[in-house]
C-alpha positions in Angstrom: -34.7 29.1 84.3 -37.5 31.5 85.2 -37.7 32.5 81.6 -38.5 28.9 80.5 -41.1 28.6 83.3 -42.9 31.7 82.0 -42.7 30.6 78.4 -43.9 27.1 79.3 -46.9 28.4 81.3 -47.9 30.7 78.4 -47.2 28.1 75.7 -49.1 25.3 77.6 -52.3 27.5 77.6 -52.0 28.2 73.9 -51.2 24.5 73.2 -54.5 23.5 74.7 -56.2 25.8 72.3 -54.9 24.1 69.2 -56.5 20.8 68.0 -55.2 20.2 64.5 -51.9 19.3 63.0 -51.0 20.5 59.5 -49.6 17.5 57.6 -47.1 16.7 60.3 -45.0 19.7 59.4 -45.5 22.0 62.3 -47.3 22.0 65.6 -51.0 22.8 65.8 -52.9 25.4 63.9 -51.9 28.1 66.3 -54.2 31.1 66.6 -52.0 34.0 67.2 -53.0 37.6 68.0 -52.3 40.3 65.5 -49.3 41.5 67.5 -47.7 38.1 67.2 -47.3 37.4 63.4 -47.1 33.7 62.4 -44.0 33.1 60.2 -43.1 30.1 58.1 -39.5 29.2 58.6 -39.1 27.3 55.3 -38.8 23.8 53.9 -36.0 21.7 52.4 -36.1 23.4 49.0 -36.0 26.8 50.5 -32.9 26.1 52.6 -30.8 23.9 50.3 -28.8 27.0 49.4 -27.9 27.7 53.0 -26.9 24.5 54.6 -25.7 26.3 57.7 -29.2 27.2 58.6 -31.0 24.2 57.2 -33.0 22.1 59.6 -32.3 18.8 57.7 -28.9 18.2 59.1 -28.8 15.1 61.3 -29.2 15.9 65.0 -31.0 19.3 64.4 -34.7 20.1 64.5 -36.5 20.9 61.2 -36.1 24.4 60.0 -39.8 24.8 59.3 -40.9 23.8 62.8 -41.2 25.3 66.2 -41.6 24.0 69.8 -45.2 22.7 70.0 -45.3 23.8 73.7 -44.0 27.3 73.8 -44.5 28.0 70.0 -41.1 29.7 70.0 -37.8 28.9 68.3 -36.2 25.8 69.6 -34.0 26.5 72.6 -31.8 23.5 73.8 -33.8 21.3 71.4 -34.4 17.6 72.3 -35.9 14.9 70.1 -38.4 12.4 71.6 -38.3 8.7 70.7 -41.3 9.3 68.5 -39.4 11.8 66.4 -40.9 15.1 67.6 -38.7 18.0 68.7 -39.2 20.2 71.8 -37.3 22.7 73.8 -35.5 20.8 76.6 -36.9 23.0 79.3 -40.4 22.9 77.9 -40.7 19.1 77.7 -39.1 18.6 81.1 -41.6 21.0 82.7 -44.4 19.4 80.8 -43.3 16.1 82.5 -43.8 17.9 85.8 -47.5 18.1 85.0 -47.8 14.4 84.2 -47.7 11.2 86.3 -45.1 11.2 89.1 -43.5 7.9 88.3 -44.2 7.5 84.6 -42.7 9.0 81.4 -44.7 11.8 80.0 -46.7 11.4 76.8 -45.8 13.2 73.6 -48.1 16.3 73.3 -48.2 15.6 69.5 -48.9 11.9 69.2 -49.6 10.8 72.8 -46.9 8.1 72.7 -44.8 7.5 75.8 -41.5 9.4 75.7 -39.0 7.0 77.3 -35.9 8.7 75.8 -35.0 12.3 75.0 -32.1 13.0 72.6 -30.5 16.5 72.8 -29.2 18.1 69.7 -25.6 17.0 69.2 -24.1 20.5 69.2 -25.4 21.2 72.7 -22.7 19.0 74.3 -20.1 21.6 73.2 -21.9 24.3 75.2 -21.1 23.2 78.7 -20.0 26.7 79.6 -23.6 27.8 79.5 -25.2 27.0 82.9 -28.7 26.8 81.6 -27.7 24.3 78.9 -25.7 22.3 81.4 -28.6 22.1 83.8 -31.1 21.1 81.2 -28.8 18.4 79.8 -28.3 17.0 83.3 -32.0 16.8 83.8 -32.5 15.1 80.4 -29.9 12.5 81.3 -31.6 11.9 84.6 -35.0 11.5 82.8 -33.4 9.0 80.4 -31.9 7.0 83.3 -35.3 6.8 85.0 -37.1 5.3 82.1 -34.6 3.1 80.3 -36.4 -0.1 81.4 -35.1 -3.5 82.4 -33.2 -4.4 85.6 -31.0 -1.3 85.3 -34.1 0.8 85.0 -35.5 -0.8 88.2 -32.2 -0.1 90.0 -32.4 3.5 88.9 -36.0 3.9 90.0 -35.0 2.6 93.5 -32.1 5.0 93.6 -34.3 7.9 92.6 -37.2 6.9 94.9 -36.8 10.2 96.9 -37.5 12.0 93.7 -40.6 10.0 92.9 -41.9 10.3 96.5 -41.4 14.1 96.3 -43.2 14.3 93.0 -46.0 12.2 94.2 -46.5 14.3 97.4 -46.4 17.5 95.3 -49.1 16.1 93.0 -51.2 15.1 96.0 -51.0 18.7 97.2 -52.2 20.1 93.8 -55.9 21.1 94.1 -56.3 21.0 90.3 -55.4 17.3 89.9 -58.4 15.0 90.0 -56.3 12.0 90.8 -55.2 11.9 94.4 -53.3 8.6 94.7 -55.7 7.5 97.4 -55.8 3.8 96.3 -52.0 3.6 96.1 -51.6 5.1 99.5 -54.2 2.8 101.0 -52.5 -0.2 99.4 -49.2 0.9 100.8 -50.7 1.3 104.2 -52.1 -2.2 104.0 -48.7 -3.6 103.2 -47.2 -1.8 106.2 -50.0 -3.1 108.4 -49.2 -6.7 107.3 -45.5 -6.2 108.0 -46.3 -4.8 111.4 -48.6 -7.6 112.3 -46.0 -10.1 111.2 -43.4 -8.7 113.6 -43.4 -9.2 117.4 -43.7 -5.5 118.0 -46.9 -4.1 119.5 -46.2 -0.5 120.3 -48.9 1.3 118.3 -52.2 1.7 120.2 -55.1 0.7 117.9 -58.0 1.6 120.2 -60.0 -1.4 119.2 -59.8 -0.6 115.4 -57.3 -3.2 114.5 -53.9 -2.4 112.9 -55.2 -2.8 109.3 -58.1 -0.4 109.8 -55.9 2.0 111.7 -53.3 2.2 108.9 -56.1 2.6 106.4 -57.7 5.5 108.2 -54.2 7.1 108.6 -53.7 6.8 104.8 -57.0 8.5 104.1 -56.3 11.2 106.6 -52.9 11.8 105.0 -54.4 12.3 101.5 -57.0 14.7 102.9 -54.4 16.7 104.9 -52.1 17.0 101.9 -55.0 18.2 99.7 -56.0 20.8 102.3 -52.4 21.9 102.6 -52.3 22.3 98.8 -55.5 24.4 98.9 -54.1 26.5 101.7 -50.8 27.1 99.8 -52.8 28.1 96.7 -54.9 30.6 98.6 -51.8 32.1 100.3 -50.0 32.4 97.0 -53.0 34.0 95.4 -53.3 36.5 98.3 -49.6 37.4 98.0 -49.7 37.7 94.2 -53.0 39.6 94.1 -52.2 42.1 96.9 -52.0 45.8 96.0 -48.8 46.5 94.2 -48.0 49.5 96.4 -48.6 47.7 99.7 -45.0 48.2 100.8 -44.7 51.7 99.3 -44.2 54.5 101.7 -47.5 56.4 102.2 -48.6 59.2 104.5 -52.0 60.1 105.9 -53.6 63.5 105.4 -53.3 64.3 109.1 -49.6 63.5 109.1 -49.0 65.6 106.1 -50.9 68.6 107.6 -48.8 68.2 110.8 -45.6 68.2 108.9 -46.6 71.5 107.2 -47.5 72.9 110.6 -44.1 72.0 112.1 -42.3 73.7 109.2 -44.3 76.9 110.0 -44.0 76.8 113.8 -40.5 75.3 114.4 -38.7 76.5 111.3 -40.4 79.8 110.9 -41.5 79.3 107.2 -44.3 81.1 105.6 -47.3 78.9 104.7 -46.5 78.6 101.0 -42.8 77.8 101.7 -43.8 75.3 104.4 -46.1 73.4 102.0 -43.5 73.3 99.2 -40.8 72.1 101.6 -43.0 69.4 103.0 -43.9 68.1 99.5 -40.2 68.2 98.3 -39.0 66.4 101.5 -41.6 63.6 101.2 -40.9 63.2 97.4 -37.2 62.8 98.1 -38.0 60.2 100.7 -40.1 58.2 98.1 -43.4 58.9 99.8 -46.5 58.5 97.6 -48.5 61.8 97.8 -51.3 60.7 95.5 -54.6 61.4 97.2 -53.2 64.0 99.6 -55.0 67.4 99.6 -52.2 70.0 99.3 -53.4 73.3 100.4 -51.7 76.4 101.9 -52.4 76.6 105.7 -54.4 79.6 106.7 -56.0 80.0 103.2 -57.8 76.6 103.2 -57.7 73.1 104.7 -58.4 69.6 103.5 -62.0 69.7 104.6 -62.6 72.6 102.1 -61.7 70.4 99.2 -65.0 69.8 97.2 -64.2 66.0 96.8 -63.8 65.7 100.6 -67.0 67.7 101.1 -69.0 65.3 98.8 -67.6 62.3 100.5 -68.2 63.7 103.9 -71.9 64.3 103.2 -72.2 60.8 101.6 -70.7 59.3 104.7 -73.3 61.1 106.8 -76.2 59.8 104.6 -74.7 56.3 104.6 -74.4 56.2 108.4 -77.9 57.4 109.2 -79.8 55.7 106.3 -81.2 52.1 106.4 -81.1 49.5 103.7 -82.9 50.2 101.4 -82.9 54.0 101.4 -86.5 55.0 101.2 -86.3 58.7 101.7 -86.8 60.6 98.5 -84.9 63.6 99.8 -81.9 61.4 100.5 -82.1 59.8 97.1 -82.3 63.2 95.4 -79.3 64.5 97.3 -77.3 61.3 96.6 -77.8 61.8 92.9 -76.6 65.4 93.1 -73.5 64.4 95.1 -72.7 61.6 92.6 -73.1 64.1 89.7 -70.7 66.5 91.5 -68.2 63.7 92.0 -68.3 62.8 88.3 -67.7 66.4 87.4 -64.8 66.8 89.8 -63.2 63.5 88.7 -63.5 64.4 85.1 -61.8 67.8 85.7 -58.6 66.5 87.3 -57.1 63.0 87.9 -55.9 64.3 91.3 -59.5 64.5 92.5 -59.9 60.8 91.6 -56.9 59.9 93.8 -58.3 62.0 96.6 -61.6 60.2 96.4 -60.1 56.7 96.4 -57.7 57.5 99.2 -60.5 58.7 101.4 -62.8 55.8 101.0 -64.7 56.8 98.0 -64.9 53.3 96.5 -66.2 51.7 99.7 -68.7 54.5 100.2 -70.1 54.4 96.6 -70.4 50.6 96.8 -72.3 50.8 100.1 -74.7 53.4 98.9 -75.4 51.8 95.6 -76.3 48.5 97.4 -78.9 50.5 99.4 -80.6 52.3 96.5 -83.9 50.7 95.5 -84.3 49.5 91.9 -86.9 52.1 91.0 -84.4 54.9 91.3 -82.5 53.9 88.2 -81.2 57.3 87.3 -79.4 57.6 90.7 -77.9 54.1 90.2 -76.6 55.1 86.8 -74.7 58.1 88.0 -73.4 56.1 91.0 -72.0 53.4 88.7 -70.4 56.1 86.5 -68.7 57.6 89.5 -67.6 54.2 90.6 -66.1 53.4 87.2 -64.0 56.6 87.4 -62.6 55.6 90.8 -61.3 52.2 89.4 -58.1 53.4 87.7 -55.4 51.1 89.0 -54.9 47.7 90.6 -54.9 49.1 94.1 -58.3 50.7 93.6 -59.7 47.5 92.0 -58.4 45.5 95.0 -60.3 48.0 97.2 -63.4 47.4 95.1 -63.0 43.6 95.5 -62.5 43.7 99.3 -65.6 45.9 99.5 -67.8 43.2 97.9 -68.2 45.4 94.8 -68.4 42.5 92.4 -71.4 40.9 94.2 -73.2 44.3 94.5 -72.6 45.1 90.8 -73.9 41.6 89.7 -77.1 42.2 91.7 -77.6 45.6 90.1 -77.1 44.2 86.6 -79.5 41.3 87.2 -82.3 43.6 88.6 -81.7 46.2 85.9 -81.3 44.0 82.8 -84.0 45.8 80.9 -82.6 49.3 81.4 -80.0 50.3 78.8 -78.4 53.0 81.0 -77.9 50.6 83.9 -76.4 47.9 81.6 -74.1 50.4 79.9 -72.8 52.0 83.2 -72.7 48.6 85.0 -70.6 46.9 82.3 -68.3 50.0 82.3 -67.6 49.2 86.0 -67.0 45.5 85.0 -64.5 46.6 82.4 -62.7 49.0 84.8 -62.6 46.6 87.7 -61.4 43.6 85.8 -58.6 45.5 84.0 -55.3 44.1 85.2 -57.0 42.1 88.1 -57.2 38.3 87.6 -59.0 37.6 90.8 -61.8 40.0 89.9 -62.1 38.4 86.5 -62.6 35.1 88.4 -65.1 36.7 90.8 -67.2 38.0 87.9 -67.2 34.6 86.2 -68.3 32.9 89.4 -71.1 35.4 89.6 -72.1 34.3 86.1 -71.5 37.6 84.4 -71.2 35.7 81.1 -74.9 34.9 81.3 -75.7 38.5 81.9 -73.6 39.5 78.9 -75.5 37.0 76.7 -78.9 38.3 77.9 -77.8 41.8 77.0 -76.5 40.8 73.6 -79.8 39.0 72.8 -82.0 41.6 74.5 -84.0 44.4 73.0 -81.1 46.8 73.3 -78.5 44.7 71.5 -75.9 46.6 69.6 -76.5 49.8 71.7 -74.5 48.9 74.8 -71.0 49.9 74.0 -69.4 49.1 77.3 -70.7 45.6 77.0 -68.1 44.8 74.4 -65.4 46.4 76.4 -66.3 44.1 79.3 -66.0 41.1 77.1 -62.6 42.2 75.8 -61.2 42.9 79.3 -62.5 39.7 80.9 -60.8 37.7 78.1 -57.5 39.6 78.2 -54.6 38.2 80.2 -53.4 41.5 81.5 -52.4 40.8 85.1 -48.6 40.6 85.2 -48.6 39.4 88.8 -49.6 35.8 87.8 -47.8 33.2 85.6 -50.8 31.8 83.7 -54.2 33.4 83.3 -57.5 31.6 83.2 -59.0 33.7 80.4 -58.6 30.8 77.9 -61.2 28.8 79.8 -63.4 31.9 80.1 -63.3 32.3 76.4 -64.4 28.7 75.8 -67.2 29.2 78.3 -68.3 32.4 76.5 -68.4 30.5 73.2 -70.2 27.5 74.7 -73.1 29.5 76.0 -73.5 31.4 72.7 -71.7 34.7 73.1 -69.6 34.1 70.0 -72.7 33.5 67.9 -74.3 36.6 69.2 -71.3 38.7 68.4 -71.3 37.3 64.8 -74.9 38.5 64.5 -73.6 41.9 65.4 -71.3 41.8 62.4 -74.1 41.2 60.0 -75.3 44.8 60.5 -72.3 46.0 58.6 -71.0 49.6 58.8 -74.4 50.8 59.8 -74.0 49.1 63.2 -72.6 51.5 65.8 -71.0 48.6 67.6 -69.2 47.0 64.6 -65.7 47.9 65.8 -66.3 46.9 69.4 -68.0 43.7 68.3 -64.9 42.8 66.1 -62.5 43.4 69.0 -64.7 41.3 71.4 -65.1 38.5 68.9 -61.3 38.4 68.4 -60.9 37.9 72.2 -63.4 35.0 72.2 -61.8 33.2 69.2 -59.2 31.3 71.1 -59.2 27.8 69.4 -59.9 26.0 66.2 -63.4 24.9 67.3 -64.6 28.4 68.1 -63.1 29.8 64.8 -64.9 27.1 62.8 -68.2 27.9 64.6 -67.8 31.6 63.7 -67.2 30.7 60.0 -70.2 28.3 60.0 -72.4 31.2 61.2 -71.3 33.4 58.3 -68.7 35.3 60.2 -66.1 35.1 57.3 -68.6 36.4 54.8 -69.6 39.3 57.2 -66.0 40.3 57.8 -65.1 40.2 54.1 -68.2 42.3 53.3 -67.2 44.8 56.0 -63.7 45.0 54.5 -65.1 45.8 51.1 -67.5 48.4 52.5 -64.8 50.0 54.6 -62.6 50.4 51.5 -65.5 52.0 49.5 -66.5 54.4 52.3 -62.9 55.1 53.4 -63.4 53.9 57.0 -59.9 53.2 58.2 -60.9 52.1 61.7 -63.3 49.4 60.4 -60.7 48.3 57.9 -58.0 47.9 60.6 -60.3 46.1 63.0 -61.8 43.7 60.5 -58.3 42.8 59.2 -57.1 42.2 62.7 -60.1 39.8 63.4 -59.6 38.1 60.1 -55.9 37.5 60.9 -56.9 35.8 64.2 -59.5 33.5 62.5 -57.0 32.7 59.7 -54.8 31.0 62.3 -57.0 27.9 61.7 -55.8 26.0 58.7 -59.4 25.0 57.7 -60.5 28.7 57.6 -57.5 29.8 55.5 -58.9 27.9 52.5 -62.4 29.3 53.1 -61.0 32.9 53.1 -59.0 32.3 49.9 -61.9 30.6 48.1 -64.1 33.6 48.9 -61.6 35.9 47.1 -60.0 37.0 50.3 -56.6 37.7 48.7 -58.0 39.9 46.0 -60.2 41.8 48.5 -57.2 42.4 50.8 -55.1 43.8 47.9 -58.0 46.0 46.8 -58.3 47.3 50.3 -54.5 48.0 50.4 -54.8 49.9 47.2 -57.6 52.1 48.6 -55.7 52.9 51.7 -52.2 53.1 50.1 -51.5 56.3 52.1 -52.2 54.8 55.5 -49.5 52.5 56.9 -51.7 51.3 59.8 -54.1 49.7 57.4 -51.4 48.3 55.1 -49.6 46.6 58.0 -52.9 44.9 59.0 -53.4 43.7 55.5 -49.9 42.2 55.4 -50.5 40.5 58.7 -53.5 38.7 57.3 -51.6 37.6 54.1 -48.8 36.4 56.3 -51.0 34.1 58.3 -52.9 32.9 55.2 -49.6 31.9 53.6 -48.2 30.1 56.7 -47.5 26.5 55.8 -49.5 26.9 52.6 -47.6 27.1 49.3 -50.9 27.3 47.3 -52.0 30.3 49.2 -48.6 31.9 48.7 -48.9 31.5 45.0 -52.4 32.9 45.1 -51.1 35.9 47.1 -48.3 36.6 44.5 -50.9 36.4 41.7 -53.1 38.9 43.6 -50.2 41.4 43.9 -48.8 40.8 47.4 -45.2 41.1 46.1 -45.9 44.5 44.6 -47.6 45.5 47.9 -44.6 44.7 49.9 -42.1 46.5 47.7 -44.2 49.6 47.3 -45.2 49.9 50.9 -41.6 49.5 52.2 -40.4 52.1 49.8 -43.2 54.5 50.6 -43.1 54.3 54.4 -39.4 53.7 55.4 -40.0 55.2 58.8 -42.9 52.9 59.8 -41.2 50.1 61.8 -44.3 47.9 62.2 -45.1 48.1 58.5 -41.5 47.2 57.6 -41.5 44.3 60.1 -44.8 42.9 58.8 -43.5 43.3 55.2 -40.5 41.1 56.1 -42.8 38.5 57.6 -45.0 38.4 54.6 -42.0 38.2 52.2 -40.7 35.2 54.2 -44.0 33.3 53.9 -44.4 34.2 50.2 -41.0 32.6 49.2 -40.0 30.1 51.9 -42.0 27.2 50.3 -42.2 28.8 46.9 -38.7 29.5 45.6 -40.1 30.4 42.2 -41.6 33.5 43.8 -38.1 35.0 44.5 -37.5 36.1 41.0 -39.5 38.5 38.8 -42.5 37.0 37.1 -45.8 38.2 35.6 -49.3 37.2 36.4 -52.7 38.5 35.1 -54.6 40.3 37.8 -58.3 40.3 38.2 -58.6 43.5 36.3 -56.8 42.0 33.3 -53.8 44.3 33.8 -50.5 42.5 34.0 -48.6 43.3 37.1 -45.0 42.4 37.8 -44.1 40.7 41.1 -41.0 42.6 42.1 -38.8 40.7 44.5 -35.1 40.0 44.0 -35.0 41.3 40.4 -36.4 44.6 41.5 -34.4 45.6 44.5 -36.2 43.9 47.4 -32.8 43.0 48.9 -31.7 46.6 49.3 -35.1 47.6 50.7 -35.0 44.9 53.4 -31.4 45.8 54.3 -32.4 49.4 54.8 -35.2 48.4 57.1 -32.8 46.1 59.0 -30.4 49.0 59.5 -33.0 51.6 60.3 -35.2 49.8 62.8 -34.0 47.6 65.7 -37.4 45.8 65.8 -37.0 44.7 62.1 -33.5 43.2 62.6 -34.4 39.6 63.1 -37.4 39.6 60.7 -35.2 41.2 58.0 -32.4 38.7 58.5 -34.8 35.8 58.2 -36.4 37.3 55.1 -33.0 37.7 53.4 -32.1 34.1 54.3 -35.4 32.7 52.9 -34.9 34.7 49.7 -31.8 32.5 49.2 -29.1 35.1 49.9 -25.8 33.8 51.3 -24.9 37.1 53.1 -28.2 37.4 54.8 -26.7 38.0 58.2 -24.6 41.0 57.3 
């Protein structure tokens, strides 16, 4: 069941981001990333020919729908009393986030779900433990909320469950409702019962039994909330700890001693002793990263240039005061930082040596002592620090050293210096990569306001690392946690105006040096329908389409790919799909594909946009066919048979072109914008064989090709 928990956590976050429902057909207007292509699974007309896979059979979910919680194919589907379908595991876990003793509300229509009806075929799958467990939980849910006298009896019988759920909710720090009034009322009832009995064994201390029970109830609520906060903190500490905490490591002194023993006790020569020590430790699974491996007699660890730099920096840090006022020290620190940057750039092993021997703590400490007027030294120090932050363990060291607070102070004091901003935001990007707690720390330090100031400042468009920081802060890349908070961060970015500032960066067109970075950052910010609409209202769609046209004319593949990827994200909103099509988006995309017909990476991005535009939109699918999307799919699949992602995107696009438009399956002719008649080649021109070849050649295309063959109306689609 862990799989369903992970899917639920991820789906719940995405579900919050979707505010509109398209004609009651599907879930919300989901905004999917470019790597997750939206696919329309068909309607009644498209599936009449294949009753076995039709979603209109009684007791089965609709074939053109998906679970509104996890946005995946229905698994153990259950129908609510209001008629909406969900994965059984998803809706039951959603209930765990609702009231303890009440049925959950339907995420689609907000009506109370008092009964869940599993798909009829599930009862024949009792041999599957997951299915059996979910069905048992569904039956239990139904018994709890059937109503009437029998329902009351069931609630009494299940009172331990309700009490457990209530206590768990009271220990949840994220829940604003603490059940304080209910607990105090229950305490009052107990005090009345106690007063009505002849017993008098509880010392009241002059408070009275009613007031005593009331205070105990309040204390219970507070204690449970504190316990919940403590559990959350311990869980975060355990999840966010360095991944290699339990890995076997060795100090530099122990390694040198082992080499010395090989020489003295086993009579090995220095080179042989070193190689034997390294081989022995590697066989034992010891991590040797950061260890200086040198031949005894020829050199030692202290002769390593990185160790020498760190040693001198430690001396300066120990004898200097805060702030460092000596010009000689400042000049020497700058030279040592420059030397560290050069050594770290030469070999990654030098970076590991620096991190293992306290380089991160040392650089953070010295940077916090450098006065603001010595900006050049601060810049090289920040550059050296960014090189040291290369994995989760190093970023955890940065966090424990107070690096986030030090960095935020440097950025605030140096917000008018482009070099400090660029190097500072490079440290933000490096530190927040793969570390959710550091993302949260930066947000608590209001780094979003610093980003907005930089975007609107005199150096806007010139700070490349600024856009990398936005992308990293809004990317859920920490695999150690179940659900990231980046969705909330993205909404906060948009609320204070970062989305609008990024749109302004797009208006510069291909002449802007930050165009590609701004597109990537804006894609990370656009997480819900409201933000996408605000981007369109500020002229974002016009700017993107203009960049697509210009990139085709100038042959800029990078801009073409990036702009198509951003347009695909924005097209996830149904209201923006029509805007893109009305502005000639289909024709522009087909022209772009024609100009980059030899580059599969651009073609697959174009297909991704068309796939999303045609999702749940028969009119857009017809428009795409008229523009030449059918020809694009056939020609691209024939030309690049060894490009798996292009083949997969082609299958997705074909599905959405024909699933609600069965007339698009056969050959037809439409006038193109250049008055040349172009045939739409699908079934009549060999698309079936092309898709079957892709299915046989690429494992990643297997499911997509099977679904495309099915939606094309072929009976043997699963062969």
